[in-house]
VMD Tcl script that draws the C-alpha trace (Angstrom):
set ca {
  {-75.72 -49.33 6.38}
  {-77.69 -48.75 9.80}
  {-80.41 -46.73 7.71}
  {-80.20 -49.20 4.54}
  {-83.11 -51.70 6.06}
  {-85.76 -49.39 6.94}
  {-85.00 -47.56 3.66}
  {-85.36 -51.11 1.62}
  {-88.81 -51.22 3.83}
  {-90.19 -48.00 3.51}
  {-89.79 -48.19 -0.35}
  {-90.77 -51.20 -1.09}
  {-94.00 -50.27 0.85}
  {-93.89 -46.97 -0.70}
  {-93.12 -48.36 -4.37}
  {-96.49 -50.91 -3.67}
  {-98.97 -48.15 -3.12}
  {-97.64 -46.02 -6.22}
  {-97.92 -49.14 -7.86}
  {-101.14 -50.06 -7.07}
  {-103.24 -46.35 -7.20}
  {-103.76 -46.79 -3.37}
  {-105.70 -44.22 -1.52}
  {-105.02 -43.48 2.80}
  {-102.48 -43.63 5.50}
  {-99.47 -45.41 6.20}
  {-98.94 -44.58 9.73}
  {-95.19 -45.70 10.59}
  {-93.79 -45.92 14.20}
  {-90.71 -46.40 16.23}
  {-90.07 -46.26 19.71}
  {-92.14 -43.46 20.66}
  {-91.82 -42.04 16.80}
  {-94.74 -41.50 14.70}
  {-95.39 -40.70 10.78}
  {-97.85 -40.39 8.70}
  {-97.97 -40.23 4.80}
  {-101.71 -39.34 3.20}
  {-102.30 -40.76 0.00}
  {-104.34 -40.13 -3.11}
  {-104.60 -42.59 -6.02}
  {-100.67 -43.36 -5.34}
  {-99.87 -39.42 -4.92}
  {-98.32 -38.41 -1.46}
  {-100.15 -35.34 -1.07}
  {-99.43 -34.99 3.20}
  {-96.63 -36.11 5.00}
  {-96.02 -35.61 8.99}
  {-94.01 -36.57 12.28}
  {-94.54 -35.90 15.74}
  {-96.95 -33.10 14.16}
  {-94.44 -31.29 12.16}
  {-96.05 -30.99 9.20}
  {-93.96 -31.49 5.68}
  {-95.58 -28.16 3.73}
  {-93.45 -29.05 0.86}
  {-92.32 -31.92 -1.60}
  {-88.58 -30.87 0.18}
  {-89.26 -31.38 3.46}
  {-91.95 -34.25 2.73}
  {-88.51 -35.95 1.57}
  {-86.95 -34.99 4.39}
  {-89.27 -37.00 6.69}
  {-89.43 -39.81 4.56}
  {-85.28 -39.98 4.87}
  {-86.02 -39.42 8.40}
  {-87.99 -42.34 8.74}
  {-85.81 -44.68 7.31}
  {-83.32 -43.76 10.12}
  {-85.37 -45.35 12.71}
  {-84.76 -48.60 13.80}
  {-87.28 -51.19 14.21}
  {-90.01 -49.60 12.58}
  {-93.97 -51.24 12.33}
  {-95.66 -49.56 9.30}
  {-100.08 -49.83 8.99}
  {-101.91 -48.68 5.65}
  {-105.68 -47.46 6.34}
  {-107.23 -47.13 3.38}
  {-109.10 -43.94 3.12}
  {-111.06 -41.47 0.71}
  {-110.90 -38.75 3.22}
  {-109.32 -35.61 2.29}
  {-105.89 -35.13 3.99}
  {-106.74 -31.61 5.34}
  {-105.43 -28.33 5.78}
  {-102.02 -29.28 5.06}
  {-101.88 -30.69 1.49}
  {-98.61 -30.55 -0.14}
  {-98.74 -27.98 -3.16}
  {-97.61 -30.24 -5.90}
  {-98.38 -33.63 -4.90}
  {-95.64 -36.60 -5.95}
  {-95.81 -40.37 -7.21}
  {-94.93 -42.47 -3.82}
  {-92.50 -44.02 -5.42}
  {-90.81 -40.70 -6.41}
  {-90.15 -40.37 -2.77}
  {-88.89 -43.88 -1.72}
  {-86.37 -44.39 -4.49}
  {-85.00 -40.84 -3.52}
  {-85.00 -41.91 0.27}
  {-83.23 -45.41 -0.64}
  {-80.84 -43.45 -3.30}
  {-79.36 -41.34 -0.64}
  {-79.46 -44.30 2.23}
  {-76.82 -46.16 -0.31}
  {-74.73 -43.15 -0.61}
  {-74.26 -43.30 2.92}
  {-72.89 -46.54 2.78}
  {-69.26 -47.42 2.31}
  {-67.65 -48.06 -1.03}
  {-66.22 -51.56 -0.33}
  {-69.08 -52.33 1.93}
  {-71.53 -51.69 -1.82}
  {-69.07 -54.09 -3.60}
  {-69.07 -56.35 -1.16}
  {-72.76 -56.30 -1.01}
  {-72.30 -57.36 -5.07}
  {-69.72 -59.59 -4.97}
  {-68.76 -61.13 -8.72}
  {-71.88 -61.76 -9.75}
  {-73.37 -60.80 -13.32}
  {-76.64 -59.14 -12.69}
  {-79.69 -58.77 -14.77}
  {-82.82 -56.35 -14.61}
  {-85.82 -57.96 -13.61}
  {-89.59 -57.71 -14.47}
  {-89.81 -55.98 -10.97}
  {-87.01 -53.71 -11.84}
  {-88.63 -52.94 -15.37}
  {-91.77 -51.89 -13.79}
  {-89.76 -50.22 -10.87}
  {-88.17 -48.05 -13.35}
  {-90.48 -46.88 -15.47}
  {-91.33 -43.36 -15.80}
  {-88.41 -42.45 -13.23}
  {-86.01 -39.50 -14.07}
  {-82.61 -41.37 -13.98}
  {-79.06 -39.71 -13.54}
  {-76.58 -40.74 -16.21}
  {-74.56 -43.17 -14.74}
  {-78.33 -44.96 -13.51}
  {-79.53 -44.67 -17.25}
  {-75.48 -46.26 -18.13}
  {-76.40 -48.90 -15.49}
  {-79.43 -49.47 -16.00}
  {-79.01 -49.72 -20.26}
  {-76.19 -52.85 -19.78}
  {-78.37 -54.48 -17.32}
  {-81.11 -55.28 -19.63}
  {-79.15 -57.79 -21.00}
  {-76.05 -58.77 -17.96}
  {-73.31 -56.80 -16.73}
  {-70.73 -57.94 -13.90}
  {-70.66 -56.26 -11.01}
  {-67.72 -55.81 -10.89}
  {-67.12 -54.14 -14.36}
  {-69.12 -51.65 -13.48}
  {-66.53 -49.53 -11.50}
  {-64.40 -49.41 -15.25}
  {-68.20 -48.66 -17.06}
  {-67.98 -45.81 -18.31}
  {-70.37 -42.94 -16.52}
  {-71.16 -45.49 -13.71}
  {-68.13 -45.83 -11.76}
  {-69.18 -46.06 -7.46}
  {-72.44 -44.27 -8.28}
  {-73.82 -46.53 -10.71}
  {-72.34 -49.61 -8.25}
  {-74.59 -48.38 -5.48}
  {-77.05 -48.16 -8.38}
  {-77.44 -51.88 -9.15}
  {-76.76 -52.25 -5.13}
  {-80.33 -50.53 -4.72}
  {-81.97 -52.59 -7.26}
  {-81.05 -55.34 -5.69}
  {-82.22 -54.42 -2.58}
  {-85.23 -53.90 -3.96}
  {-85.48 -57.31 -6.23}
  {-84.76 -55.00 -9.49}
  {-81.97 -57.17 -10.43}
  {-80.21 -60.36 -9.48}
  {-77.30 -62.19 -10.50}
  {-78.02 -65.23 -13.00}
  {-77.88 -68.34 -11.72}
  {-75.71 -70.40 -13.84}
  {-75.78 -68.37 -16.97}
  {-79.51 -68.49 -17.30}
  {-81.86 -65.95 -15.72}
}
mol new
graphics top color blue
foreach p $ca { graphics top sphere $p radius 0.5 }
foreach p [lrange $ca 0 end-1] q [lrange $ca 1 end] { graphics top cylinder $p $q radius 0.2 }
display resetview
């Protein structure tokens, strides 16, 4: 569970930058480590850690995942319209795509018992922020099954038995909860 707090922070920032179509550089620092992500209109166009520049989207994702494992990260965004330099990614993707992929990996590494304990026995619903977050995102089958049920409300303990969801669905719900995309209902109302 060590990477989950940093992953949550990084994902929230990348989702926000994507949502606002931001252009600029996101600087990340932690205990002698430095990373920079350049964005253009909400798309990640360049990424580097300690002068190691990503040359593909796979390498850029690996770098975002690595950043999520850092303790005590400090993020600073500098708006700019300057070009990324000669090492731009050949196929820039939405910053949200990188953030959600890294978040999926972070929650996947957490033990099943911890995930279930974090969710409790509450009934969850998808929030407006969750609708916006999942808009245009490619969902895995278990995620689609959970998302469909979250729109009307679903008790967390039923997810394991839900056809097509299982533990992966519980992890997806927990990810949404961490990102503010799903919340427990309060006294039967939402």
